[in-house]
VEXFIVO-601606 format. One line per 10 residues: number of its first residue (from 1); their letters; for each residue x, y, z of C-alpha. Coordinates in nm, 4 decimals. Layout:
REM VEXFIVO-601606
NUM> A> X/Y/Z  ...
***
This chain:
REM VEXFIVO-601606
1> MYNDKIQDKD> -8.5859/-0.9544/-4.6615  -8.9091/-1.1479/-4.5981  -9.1412/-1.2529/-4.3134  -9.4103/-1.5255/-4.3458  -9.6502/-1.3584/-4.0997  -9.7449/-1.0692/-4.3258  -10.0332/-1.2535/-4.5004  -10.3508/-1.0391/-4.5283  -10.1862/-0.7475/-4.3454  -10.0631/-0.4082/-4.4357
11> FRFEITGEAV> -9.6963/-0.4005/-4.3346  -9.3687/-0.2295/-4.3742  -9.0081/-0.3547/-4.3428  -8.7440/-0.1717/-4.1384  -8.3687/-0.2151/-4.0634  -8.1709/-0.0310/-3.7965  -7.8098/-0.0125/-3.6820  -7.4883/0.1800/-3.7455  -7.4930/0.0877/-4.1146  -7.8287/0.2660/-4.1497
21> TEGYLTINET> -7.7391/0.5565/-3.9241  -7.4143/0.6215/-4.1162  -7.5978/0.5996/-4.4467  -7.4421/0.2811/-4.5837  -7.7553/0.0559/-4.6002  -8.1299/0.1102/-4.6627  -8.4328/-0.1200/-4.7199  -8.7386/-0.1003/-4.9448  -9.0284/-0.1036/-4.6927  -9.2537/-0.3003/-4.9293
31> TGDVFVLKSV> -9.0292/-0.5436/-5.1098  -8.7650/-0.5915/-4.8409  -8.4800/-0.5309/-5.0810  -8.1654/-0.4014/-4.9045  -7.9497/-0.1522/-5.0918  -7.5929/-0.0281/-5.0379  -7.5885/0.3479/-5.0667  -7.2087/0.4128/-5.0711  -6.8757/0.2304/-5.0611  -6.7542/0.0972/-4.7294
41> DREKYDCFHV> -6.3960/0.1212/-4.6029  -6.3255/-0.2170/-4.4431  -6.0406/-0.0698/-4.2433  -6.3042/0.1505/-4.0735  -6.6034/-0.0873/-4.0658  -6.5147/-0.4506/-4.1093  -6.8659/-0.5653/-4.0025  -7.2164/-0.4132/-3.9549  -7.4652/-0.5464/-3.7001  -7.8171/-0.5020/-3.8528
51> IFNVYDTDTN> -8.1601/-0.5488/-3.6853  -8.4604/-0.6388/-3.9109  -8.8263/-0.5759/-3.8097  -9.1683/-0.5870/-3.9768  -9.4513/-0.3590/-3.8567  -9.8325/-0.3537/-3.8972  -9.8981/-0.0216/-4.0675  -10.2430/0.0124/-3.9036  -10.1263/-0.0437/-3.5440  -9.7561/0.0301/-3.5890
61> QKIDKELAFD> -9.6880/-0.2822/-3.3816  -9.4292/-0.5457/-3.4593  -9.5779/-0.8385/-3.6415  -9.3008/-1.0754/-3.5401  -8.9878/-1.0900/-3.3304  -8.6919/-0.8894/-3.4567  -8.4153/-1.0557/-3.6541  -8.0508/-0.9615/-3.6076  -7.7759/-1.0398/-3.8554  -7.4211/-0.9285/-3.9388
71> VEVKDINDNP> -7.3009/-0.7893/-4.2667  -6.9259/-0.8630/-4.3085  -6.7326/-0.6275/-4.5309  -6.5064/-0.8142/-4.7729  -6.1462/-0.6878/-4.7904  -5.9835/-0.5707/-5.1094  -5.6142/-0.4771/-5.1432  -5.6497/-0.1028/-5.1129  -5.3689/-0.0275/-4.8608  -4.9988/-0.0585/-4.9272
81> PRFIDFPQTF> -4.7643/-0.1567/-4.6424  -4.6149/0.1527/-4.4843  -4.2979/0.2163/-4.2814  -4.3875/0.3225/-3.9280  -4.0515/0.3124/-3.7454  -3.7085/0.3665/-3.8992  -3.4165/0.6096/-3.8557  -3.4015/0.8694/-4.1290  -3.0326/0.9311/-4.0499  -2.7869/0.6870/-3.9006
91> TVSESQVEGF> -2.4100/0.6894/-3.8321  -2.1901/0.3826/-3.8568  -1.8258/0.3463/-3.7578  -1.5781/0.2874/-4.0376  -1.4383/-0.0033/-3.8358  -1.7782/-0.1735/-3.7975  -1.7505/-0.5515/-3.8272  -1.9753/-0.6982/-4.0969  -2.3130/-0.8269/-3.9813  -2.5842/-0.6260/-3.8075
101> LGVEVIAQDI> -2.5587/-0.2616/-3.9075  -2.7486/-0.1379/-3.6041  -3.0605/-0.0286/-3.7957  -3.4082/-0.1708/-3.7255  -3.7011/-0.1027/-3.9606  -4.0693/-0.1696/-3.8850  -4.3616/-0.1580/-4.1353  -4.7297/-0.2601/-4.1294  -5.0216/-0.3215/-4.3682  -5.3701/-0.2412/-4.2358
111> DEKNTKNSTF> -5.5535/-0.4701/-4.4797  -5.7165/-0.7856/-4.3400  -5.4750/-0.9877/-4.1295  -5.3392/-1.3190/-4.2473  -5.4312/-1.2544/-4.6076  -5.2197/-1.1828/-4.9094  -5.3360/-0.8237/-4.8927  -5.1568/-0.7678/-4.5583  -4.8548/-0.9920/-4.6107  -4.5487/-0.8041/-4.7394
121> NITVVQQTPL> -4.1749/-0.8135/-4.7953  -3.9128/-0.5463/-4.7164  -3.6119/-0.5253/-4.9456  -3.3291/-0.2855/-5.0268  -3.4145/-0.1711/-5.3805  -3.1432/0.0918/-5.4181  -2.8120/0.1727/-5.2518  -2.5651/0.4491/-5.3340  -2.2742/0.3733/-5.3400  -2.2974/-0.0032/-5.3918
131> EPNIQAKWID> -2.0299/-0.1287/-5.1517  -2.0479/-0.2733/-4.8940  -2.3608/-0.4734/-4.9777  -2.6515/-0.3848/-4.7453  -2.9465/-0.6249/-4.7079  -3.2687/-0.6483/-4.5078  -3.2943/-0.9487/-4.2738  -3.6352/-1.0540/-4.1440  -3.6793/-1.0635/-3.7661  -4.0578/-1.1094/-3.7484
141> ERTVHLNFTG> -4.3661/-1.0530/-3.9692  -4.3177/-0.6767/-3.9788  -3.9573/-0.6084/-3.8631  -3.6249/-0.6284/-4.0456  -3.2649/-0.5518/-3.9487  -3.0205/-0.4011/-4.1935  -2.7115/-0.6190/-4.2292  -2.4068/-0.5744/-4.4472  -2.1207/-0.7788/-4.5885  -1.7810/-0.6277/-4.6571
151> CFDYEKAKDY> -1.6418/-0.3138/-4.4936  -1.6660/0.0645/-4.5057  -1.3911/0.2937/-4.6298  -1.4313/0.6529/-4.5151  -1.1964/0.7830/-4.7823  -1.4020/0.6230/-5.0595  -1.7495/0.7056/-4.9305  -1.8545/0.9186/-4.6341  -2.2336/0.8820/-4.6740  -2.4876/0.6432/-4.8269
161> KITLEAKDHG> -2.8496/0.6586/-4.9456  -3.0467/0.3390/-4.8841  -3.3951/0.2992/-5.0378  -3.6201/0.0345/-4.8810  -3.9406/-0.0999/-5.0361  -4.2276/-0.2685/-4.8528  -4.4464/-0.4598/-5.1037  -4.7543/-0.6732/-5.0303  -4.8801/-0.9896/-5.2056  -5.2248/-0.8624/-5.2968
171> TPPLSSTAVI> -5.3772/-0.8233/-5.6426  -5.2589/-0.5899/-5.7654  -4.9581/-0.5669/-5.5279  -4.9148/-0.2341/-5.3528  -4.5931/-0.0869/-5.2105  -4.4256/0.2106/-5.0428  -4.0658/0.3195/-4.9930  -3.8443/0.4763/-4.7260  -3.5008/0.6376/-4.7603  -3.2308/0.6154/-4.4911
181> SLNVRDTNTH> -2.9238/0.8381/-4.4937  -2.6208/0.6518/-4.3589  -2.3142/0.8493/-4.2484  -1.9714/0.6889/-4.2023  -1.7585/0.8008/-3.9063  -1.3854/0.8122/-3.9713  -1.1805/0.5783/-3.7504  -0.8150/0.4799/-3.7266  -0.7230/0.3544/-4.0723  -0.3833/0.5279/-4.0926
191> MPEFKKKEFQ> -0.1013/0.4513/-3.8534  0.0995/0.7488/-3.7229  0.4521/0.7905/-3.8580  0.7503/0.9711/-3.7085  0.8723/1.2609/-3.9205  1.2287/1.2022/-3.7967  1.3683/0.8547/-3.7402  1.6642/0.9210/-3.5061  1.7267/1.1465/-3.2069  2.0426/1.2102/-3.0046
201> TEVDEMKLFR> 2.1022/1.4146/-2.6911  2.3374/1.4537/-2.3950  2.2235/1.5105/-2.0370  2.3878/1.5126/-1.6957  2.3312/1.2125/-1.4744  2.1282/1.2362/-1.1533  1.9110/1.5185/-1.2852  1.5469/1.5298/-1.3877  1.4608/1.6960/-1.7171  1.1166/1.7856/-1.8477
211> DVFRFQVEDK> 1.0697/1.8197/-2.2246  1.4219/1.7212/-2.3347  1.2990/1.7123/-2.6950  0.9820/1.6346/-2.8902  0.8826/1.3771/-3.1509  0.6622/1.4998/-3.4351  0.4311/1.2485/-3.6003  0.2086/1.2555/-3.9077  -0.1363/1.0939/-3.9177  -0.3841/1.1129/-4.2073
221> DTPNTDGWRA> -0.6909/1.0367/-3.9986  -0.9359/1.3060/-3.8898  -0.7573/1.5427/-3.6443  -0.8576/1.5529/-3.2788  -1.0108/1.2042/-3.2842  -0.8878/0.8933/-3.1046  -0.7909/0.7550/-3.4443  -0.5523/1.0505/-3.4867  -0.4222/1.1036/-3.1318  -0.0773/0.9521/-3.0817
231> KFFFISGNEE> 0.0131/0.7122/-2.8018  0.3873/0.6630/-2.7489  0.5490/0.3615/-2.5846  0.8947/0.2197/-2.5171  0.9927/-0.0905/-2.7116  1.3317/-0.1354/-2.5422  1.5923/0.0436/-2.3326  1.3713/0.1837/-2.0542  1.3466/-0.1192/-1.8305  1.4329/0.0885/-1.5215
241> GIFKVETDPK> 1.1679/0.3525/-1.5926  1.4184/0.6376/-1.6119  1.2567/0.7972/-1.9178  0.9006/0.8923/-2.0051  0.7173/0.9948/-2.3219  0.3878/1.1823/-2.2999  0.1595/1.3157/-2.5728  0.0987/1.6886/-2.6069  -0.2842/1.7036/-2.6379  -0.2691/2.0133/-2.8594
251> TNEGIFSIVK> 0.0153/1.9375/-3.1012  0.0051/1.5538/-3.0844  0.3837/1.5580/-3.0319  0.5677/1.3168/-2.8061  0.7362/1.4869/-2.5088  1.0529/1.3060/-2.3979  1.1506/1.3531/-2.0321  1.3843/1.2075/-1.7690  1.1762/1.1270/-1.4623  1.4054/0.9087/-1.2494
261> EKNYEITTTV> 1.7563/0.9778/-1.1232  2.0325/0.7240/-1.1777  2.3977/0.7460/-1.0860  2.6090/0.6144/-1.3724  2.9625/0.5051/-1.2821  3.0980/0.6326/-1.6131  2.9591/0.8352/-1.9008  2.7102/0.5930/-2.0588  2.5239/0.5809/-2.3880  2.1652/0.4564/-2.3529
271> QLEIGVENIE> 1.9946/0.3191/-2.6637  1.6150/0.3499/-2.6681  1.3563/0.2333/-2.9193  1.0238/0.4146/-2.9043  0.7067/0.3228/-3.0911  0.3864/0.5105/-3.1674  0.0275/0.4036/-3.2229  -0.3165/0.5584/-3.1777  -0.5573/0.5458/-2.8868  -0.8161/0.3803/-3.1100
281> PFTKCVNGKL> -0.7233/0.0357/-3.2488  -0.6110/0.0301/-3.6115  -0.8320/-0.1262/-3.8827  -0.8361/-0.1035/-4.2595  -1.0739/-0.2076/-4.5383  -0.8730/-0.4053/-4.7941  -1.0427/-0.5693/-5.0947  -1.3771/-0.5757/-4.9166  -1.2398/-0.7267/-4.5952  -1.1808/-0.5535/-4.2628
291> IKQDGKLYRP> -0.8192/-0.6015/-4.1510  -0.7184/-0.5492/-3.7893  -0.3691/-0.4672/-3.6682  -0.1938/-0.7899/-3.5728  0.1690/-0.6750/-3.5505  0.2598/-0.8551/-3.8738  0.0763/-0.6887/-4.1615  0.0791/-0.3434/-4.0049  0.3541/-0.2738/-3.7499  0.3706/0.0473/-3.5448
301> DSINVTVTMI> 0.6331/0.2952/-3.6597  0.9383/0.3346/-3.4346  1.2485/0.5508/-3.3871  1.5889/0.5093/-3.2251  1.6888/0.7501/-2.9499  2.0460/0.7789/-2.8209  2.0884/0.9451/-2.4819  2.4416/1.0058/-2.3536  2.4301/1.0213/-1.9748  2.7306/1.2318/-1.8744
311> DDNDPPVFKP> 2.8904/1.1050/-1.5569  2.9267/1.3878/-1.3062  3.2038/1.3873/-1.0449  3.0245/1.2148/-0.7582  3.1410/1.2968/-0.4046  3.3169/1.0356/-0.1915  3.0911/0.8222/0.0254  3.1686/0.7345/0.3861  3.1044/0.3719/0.4779  2.9447/0.3741/0.7206
321> PKADVFEKEE> 2.8222/0.7345/0.7125  2.7997/0.7402/1.0927  3.0442/0.6024/1.3464  3.0507/0.5637/1.7268  3.3840/0.6113/1.9067  3.4411/0.5867/2.2827  3.6990/0.7751/2.4865  3.7539/0.8251/2.8585  3.7720/1.1754/2.9791  4.1127/1.3047/3.0824
331> SEPGRVLFTP> 4.2821/1.0378/2.8659  4.6216/1.1325/2.7336  4.6041/1.2858/2.3826  4.7697/1.1399/2.0725  4.5718/0.8161/2.0360  4.3994/0.7421/1.7033  4.0273/0.7534/1.7769  3.8875/0.6570/1.4358  3.9929/0.5966/1.0728  3.7047/0.6357/0.8199
341> KVYDPDSTSF> 3.6515/0.4192/0.5135  3.5602/0.6097/0.1970  3.4347/0.4912/-0.1420  3.4494/0.7113/-0.4541  3.3342/0.5628/-0.7887  3.4844/0.8507/-0.9871  3.8178/0.9089/-0.8122  4.0924/0.7159/-0.6327  4.2482/1.0151/-0.4642  4.0861/1.2399/-0.2061
351> RFVLVEDPAN> 4.1747/1.4410/0.1020  4.0125/1.4830/0.4399  3.9355/1.8046/0.6255  3.8017/1.8770/0.9691  3.4745/2.0653/0.9425  3.3412/2.0762/1.2979  3.5381/2.0375/1.6232  3.4019/2.3046/1.8595  3.6339/2.2226/2.1520  3.9469/2.1737/1.9377
361> WVSVDEKTGE> 3.9963/1.8259/2.0808  4.0895/1.6345/1.7610  4.2886/1.6529/1.4405  4.2351/1.4854/1.1001  4.5093/1.3436/0.8810  4.4603/1.4981/0.5355  4.5615/1.1775/0.3527  4.4286/0.8942/0.5705  4.1433/1.0638/0.7549  4.2711/0.9400/1.0911
371> IRATKKMDRE> 4.1097/1.1274/1.3775  4.3445/1.1765/1.6750  4.2838/1.3242/2.0135  4.4953/1.6402/2.0530  4.3783/1.7358/2.4012  4.2389/1.5755/2.7109  3.8585/1.5550/2.6942  3.6313/1.6766/2.9698  3.2848/1.5248/3.0105  3.1647/1.8416/3.1822
381> SPFVDVDNVY> 3.2539/2.0547/2.8778  2.9633/2.2641/2.7424  3.0360/2.1081/2.4033  2.9338/1.7634/2.5335  2.5549/1.7090/2.5197  2.3302/1.5587/2.7869  2.3967/1.2097/2.6498  2.7736/1.2561/2.6963  2.8212/1.2890/2.3220  3.0754/1.5155/2.1526
391> KVVIAAIDDG> 3.0091/1.5606/1.7783  3.2837/1.5838/1.5185  3.2216/1.6520/1.1458  3.4742/1.5643/0.8746  3.4629/1.5955/0.4947  3.6252/1.3968/0.2128  3.7141/1.5938/-0.1032  3.8167/1.4163/-0.4235  4.0511/1.5355/-0.6979  3.7880/1.5438/-0.9718
401> DPSASKMETH> 3.7135/1.8364/-1.1999  3.5309/2.0033/-1.0483  3.6111/1.8549/-0.7128  3.3274/1.7064/-0.5110  3.3037/1.6653/-0.1378  3.0940/1.4654/0.1010  3.0477/1.5976/0.4490  2.9517/1.3547/0.7205  2.7928/1.4695/1.0433  2.8688/1.2073/1.3032
411> DDLLRLAVED> 2.6206/1.2611/1.5792  2.7769/0.9738/1.7720  3.1309/1.0003/1.6407  3.3039/1.0504/1.9775  3.1577/0.9445/2.3098  3.3247/1.0079/2.6451  3.3516/0.6984/2.8669  3.1920/0.6856/3.2095  3.5202/0.6546/3.4011  3.5365/0.9739/3.5961
421> KDTPNTDGWR> 3.8121/1.1283/3.8120  3.5755/1.3320/4.0289  3.5341/1.2806/4.4090  3.4057/0.9291/4.4919  3.0500/0.8846/4.6192  2.9344/1.2149/4.4722  2.6876/1.2701/4.1870  2.9801/1.3810/3.9709  3.1436/1.0415/4.0374  2.8473/0.8022/4.0314
431> AKYFFISGNE> 2.8159/0.6263/3.6948  2.5018/0.6120/3.4846  2.5131/0.3390/3.2235  2.3081/0.3391/2.9024  2.2856/0.1514/2.5729  2.4090/0.3257/2.2628  2.3075/0.0515/2.0239  2.2244/-0.3186/2.0078  1.9398/-0.3264/2.2619  1.6536/-0.2105/2.0442
441> EDVFKLETDP> 1.4368/-0.5043/2.1589  1.5033/-0.4399/2.5320  1.6554/-0.7839/2.5842  1.9302/-0.6522/2.8159  1.9444/-0.4243/3.1173  2.2251/-0.2109/3.2665  2.2389/-0.1178/3.6342  2.4980/0.0570/3.8541  2.6424/-0.1164/4.1575  2.6000/0.1539/4.4309
451> ITNEGILSII> 2.9129/0.0382/4.6167  3.1682/-0.0350/4.3429  3.0184/0.1958/4.0766  3.0489/-0.0963/3.8333  2.8026/-0.1580/3.5545  2.5903/-0.4782/3.5860  2.4649/-0.6297/3.2554  2.1620/-0.8615/3.2787  1.9392/-1.0516/3.0327  1.5786/-0.9730/3.1206
461> KVTPFALNKS> 1.3960/-1.1011/2.8130  1.4435/-1.4458/2.6610  1.4361/-1.4406/2.2812  1.6071/-1.6479/2.0099  1.8311/-1.3476/1.9546  1.9320/-1.3275/2.3202  2.0060/-1.6985/2.3463  2.1906/-1.7583/2.0219  2.3697/-1.4410/1.9237  2.6652/-1.2704/2.0774
471> EGF> 2.6129/-0.8975/2.0703  2.8588/-0.6111/2.1117  2.7872/-0.2852/2.2872
***
């Protein structure tokens, strides 16, 4: 250092600043030579701001204005790039599709930016085992993603060791490494198989059965995973939803049940085809390529199930099950009041019996079912309800083995007519008309003529039904 105003004066040179305070720089007070006392770490001090002064030794006053200058520290390649963010352990699914592995790695070099000393590459320098091939793909100047080509096979390799190297371009080049442990999670690479290929059973129709029998399956995937758990389904034969197959969560067996009743006309054999797959979709690594189940290369296993539905002796069916019959009180007995129609899918021969006739007013023909009046009927009988209805119950019994019967309760089977033989113009004689059926929409009205005791039918509501349809009462 030098100053041209020191002629004919006693002087001394001086420098100040952090470089002096920290002991990096010093100056010879007489010659102005500046010396470096120790090595400087550029990553800690990349530049020193130094102030230079010259003093009169007699007055200790500055001879001239101070001079400030910067000392820039030149970078050398003394720092390797280092990994600052990466997973030490990572798990990948066996069914992972090739491409991004799901691992991001970040490194940095603290040498001077935008120089060869701080520019680096990240590569996979070692991988055990070697397949599938794992590579580092650059995302930005310090970040890479791990990608792979091929596919994983849990049975061949359950874990991997991947060694990454970050290496700069300085002279000499410096580097560091990082090791990632990669674990492979077992997925569905084995399709379940039935241990038995055919099942047969007999059950009675019109009955629900839980756990008729069970299907055992074998699966080589890891137990108690979705790649091992069985999922059963019907391929054919269950279009009406009569049967159901559920999976036992503990044993992985298929539970076959009958969940819907159906009346078969005759003993019937039902052929079912049932398939099995897993909850998790099936994939497989074949010759370095991931194969997905497409129904052609790998088809779900299936079994045939034969269920014989035994036809039970169904009871006869009255058509209709309820009938309305009208009779005037005090009418002479002997007239046929009603002849039922009966349908029986399992038998052509059946007999009729009288089940309920509290007043002993009727009889039933055992062969034809004809109901005849055997006595005169009285509307005031305690067996006639407030609506003038007398209830008769009959049953039809077939000749099956065992025999089956259908009992019909006819709430409106016999109705006593309003014609009454009581004293005229008394409450026991005056008629009260009412609708039994056919007037649900209140289109018609019935009134009693107070003089003649006749019933008067009127239309009180105009509807398409009332105008266009003839109705019976």
